[in-house]
C-alpha positions in Angstrom: -0.7 5.7 3.7 -1.1 9.3 4.5 -0.4 10.6 8.0 -3.2 9.8 10.4 -5.8 12.4 11.2 -6.6 13.1 14.8 -10.1 12.1 15.3 -10.4 12.6 19.1 -13.7 13.2 20.7 -16.5 15.5 19.7 -15.4 19.2 19.7 -17.0 21.5 22.2 -20.1 23.0 20.7 -19.9 20.7 17.7 -23.1 19.5 15.9 -22.9 15.7 16.4 -24.0 14.7 13.0 -21.8 17.2 11.3 -18.8 16.2 13.4 -19.4 12.5 12.5 -19.6 13.3 8.8 -16.3 15.2 8.8 -14.6 12.5 10.8 -15.8 9.8 8.4 -14.6 11.7 5.4 -11.2 12.3 7.1 -10.8 8.6 7.8 -11.6 7.7 4.2 -9.3 10.3 2.8 -6.4 9.3 5.0 -6.7 5.6 4.0 -4.6 4.2 1.2 -7.4 1.8 0.3 -11.1 1.5 0.5 -12.6 0.4 3.8 -15.4 -1.9 4.7 -18.3 -1.0 7.0 -16.8 -3.1 9.8 -13.4 -1.4 9.4 -15.0 2.0 9.6 -17.1 0.9 12.6 -13.9 -0.2 14.4 -12.1 3.0 13.5 -14.9 5.4 14.5 -16.9 3.5 17.1 -20.2 4.9 15.7 -23.4 2.7 16.0 -23.2 0.5 13.0 -26.7 1.3 11.8 -26.1 5.1 12.1 -22.7 4.7 10.3 -24.4 2.8 7.5 -27.1 5.4 7.0 -24.5 8.2 7.0 -22.5 6.3 4.3 -25.6 5.9 2.2 -26.3 9.6 2.4 -22.8 10.5 1.4 -22.8 8.0 -1.4 -26.0 9.6 -2.8 -24.4 13.0 -2.6 -21.2 11.9 -4.3 -18.9 12.5 -1.3 -18.3 8.7 -0.9 -18.0 6.0 -3.5 -19.0 2.3 -2.8 -17.7 -0.8 -4.4 -20.9 -2.9 -4.1 -19.1 -6.2 -5.1 -16.6 -5.9 -2.3 -18.7 -3.8 0.2 -15.9 -1.2 0.5 -16.1 2.6 0.7 -13.8 5.3 -0.5 -13.6 9.1 -0.9 -15.8 10.4 -3.7 -15.5 12.8 -6.6 -17.3 15.6 -4.7 -14.3 15.8 -2.3 -12.0 16.4 -5.3 -14.2 19.2 -6.6 -14.2 21.0 -3.3 -10.5 20.5 -2.9 -9.9 21.9 -6.4 -12.1 24.9 -5.5 -10.0 25.5 -2.4 -6.8 25.7 -4.5 -8.5 27.8 -7.2 -9.6 30.5 -4.6 -6.6 30.4 -2.3 -4.7 33.8 -2.6 -1.4 32.2 -1.7 -1.6 29.6 -4.4 -2.7 32.1 -6.9 0.2 34.4 -6.0 2.8 31.6 -5.9 2.0 29.7 -9.1 3.7 32.1 -11.5 6.7 32.6 -9.3 7.0 28.8 -8.9 7.0 28.4 -12.6 9.8 31.0 -12.9 11.9 29.2 -10.3 11.4 25.9 -12.1 12.5 27.4 -15.4 15.5 29.0 -13.8 16.9 25.9 -12.1 14.9 23.1 -13.8 14.1 21.3 -10.6 10.8 20.4 -9.0 9.2 23.1 -6.9 6.5 22.7 -4.2 4.2 24.9 -2.2 2.9 23.5 1.1 1.0 24.6 4.2 1.4 23.6 7.8 -1.6 21.7 9.1 -1.1 20.4 12.6 2.1 18.3 12.7 2.0 17.8 8.9 2.5 19.8 5.7 -0.1 19.6 3.0 1.0 20.1 -0.6 -0.9 22.9 -2.4 0.9 23.2 -5.7 3.9 21.6 -7.6 5.8 22.4 -10.7 7.8 19.4 -12.0 11.3 19.4 -13.4 11.7 18.6 -17.0 14.2 15.9 -16.0 11.4 13.4 -15.0 7.7 13.0 -14.8 6.1 12.2 -11.5 3.5 9.5 -11.9 1.4 10.7 -8.9 1.1 14.4 -8.0 1.9 15.4 -4.5 -0.9 18.1 -4.5 -3.3 17.4 -1.7 -1.0 14.9 0.1 0.3 15.3 3.6 3.6 14.4 5.1 5.0 14.8 8.7 6.6 18.2 9.1 9.7 17.0 10.8 10.7 14.8 7.8 10.5 17.5 5.1 12.4 20.6 4.3 9.0 22.4 4.0 8.0 21.4 7.5 11.5 22.2 8.9 11.4 25.7 7.3 8.0 26.3 8.9 9.0 24.8 12.3 12.1 27.0 12.3 9.9 30.1 12.5 8.6 28.8 15.9 10.2 28.8 19.3 11.4 25.4 20.6 8.4 25.3 23.0 6.0 25.9 20.1 7.7 23.2 18.1 7.2 20.7 20.9 3.5 21.6 21.1 3.0 21.1 17.4 4.9 17.8 17.0 3.8 14.4 18.3 5.7 12.8 21.2 7.1 10.2 18.9 8.7 11.3 15.6 8.1 8.6 13.0 10.8 8.0 10.4 10.0 7.9 6.7 13.5 6.8 5.7 16.6 5.6 7.7 17.8 9.2 7.4 14.8 10.9 9.0 15.8 12.9 12.1 13.6 11.5 14.9 15.7 12.5 17.9 14.0 15.6 19.3 17.2 17.2 20.6 18.9 16.7 17.2 15.8 18.1 15.4 15.9 21.2 17.7 19.6 21.7 16.9 18.8 21.4 13.2 16.0 23.9 13.4 18.2 26.4 15.3 20.7 26.3 12.4 18.0 26.8 9.9 16.7 29.9 11.8 20.2 31.4 11.5 20.6 30.9 7.7 17.0 31.6 6.7 16.2 28.3 4.9 15.9 24.6 5.6 17.3 21.6 3.9 17.3 17.8 4.2 18.9 14.9 2.4 17.0 11.6 2.0 14.9 12.2 5.2 11.7 12.1 3.1 12.6 10.3 -0.1 15.7 8.2 -0.9 18.0 9.8 -3.5 16.6 13.3 -3.1 17.8 16.4 -1.3 15.4 19.3 -0.6 15.6 23.0 0.3 12.8 25.2 1.5 12.0 28.7 2.6 9.1 30.0 4.7 6.8 32.7 3.3 6.6 35.2 6.1 3.7 37.3 5.0 1.6 36.5 8.1 2.1 35.4 11.6 2.3 32.6 12.5 3.9 31.5 9.2 2.0 28.7 7.6 3.3 28.4 4.0 6.6 27.4 2.5 8.2 26.7 -0.9 10.7 24.0 -1.6 12.9 22.6 -4.4 13.7 18.9 -4.7 17.0 17.8 -6.3 18.3 14.3 -7.1 21.5 13.9 -5.2 23.3 13.1 -8.4 22.8 16.7 -9.6 23.4 18.3 -6.2 26.8 19.8 -6.3 27.8 22.9 -4.3 27.2 25.4 -7.1 23.8 24.0 -8.0 22.9 24.1 -4.2 23.8 27.8 -4.2 21.6 28.5 -7.2 18.7 26.6 -5.7 18.9 28.4 -2.4 19.3 31.9 -4.1 16.3 31.2 -6.3 14.1 30.1 -3.4 15.0 33.1 -1.2 14.3 35.5 -4.1 11.0 33.8 -4.8 10.0 34.0 -1.1 10.6 37.8 -1.1 8.6 38.2 -4.3 5.6 36.2 -3.1 5.6 37.8 0.3 5.6 41.3 -1.3 2.8 40.3 -3.7 0.6 39.0 -0.8 1.3 42.1 1.3 0.4 44.4 -1.6 -2.9 42.7 -2.1 -3.7 42.6 1.6 -3.7 38.8 2.1 
């Protein structure tokens, strides 16, 4: 299941109906399965009659889909269309895609672009290695920043105090190798600040090592690019090639974005 989205209370100045609509869509999008009305009511604590009417409106507009036989609700195709539009119009994605393809061709490993969103990274684009085919794309998915090289690269551009403000109190492990001790994570990030890139081994996915660089075209830095490599192919020479390719790509993308006044 995706990382939970902070629902919290209504935001100051928020329009109540709009706030509820967004919260409902976020809950549905974060779930790894369709949810019943009762489950949504338990999660959101809206009056059941109001929640039902809101669901019916969103179903009619295509933002929510309903399985009438099971009485369950899931995110609808309209959300996909809006998400695709976001990627199509995002200047960072547009600038990075060609460079990502060049990196993939150069080192023949999978390359990702992601953005920091709260305590998570959200995947914006991927270019897969020819060595294997991923069954499910990572684009649009979110993972805890502390468990990924992408997130570590972005966190390393912050001060330790800023990192503590971003991350939750408890760091959840995704694998037995995920660094969840805060002091150890801070030590790791300090090392990454010194070398200019981040890396992890099997903290996110068993059998994979990953390297990442932040794209420092704006402050605070929000975007990063990574390369995932199966440990069986990760010898010291290949590691040097991957890191060099990523650092060069970061410079190229940053220069492109600055030229076009991102």
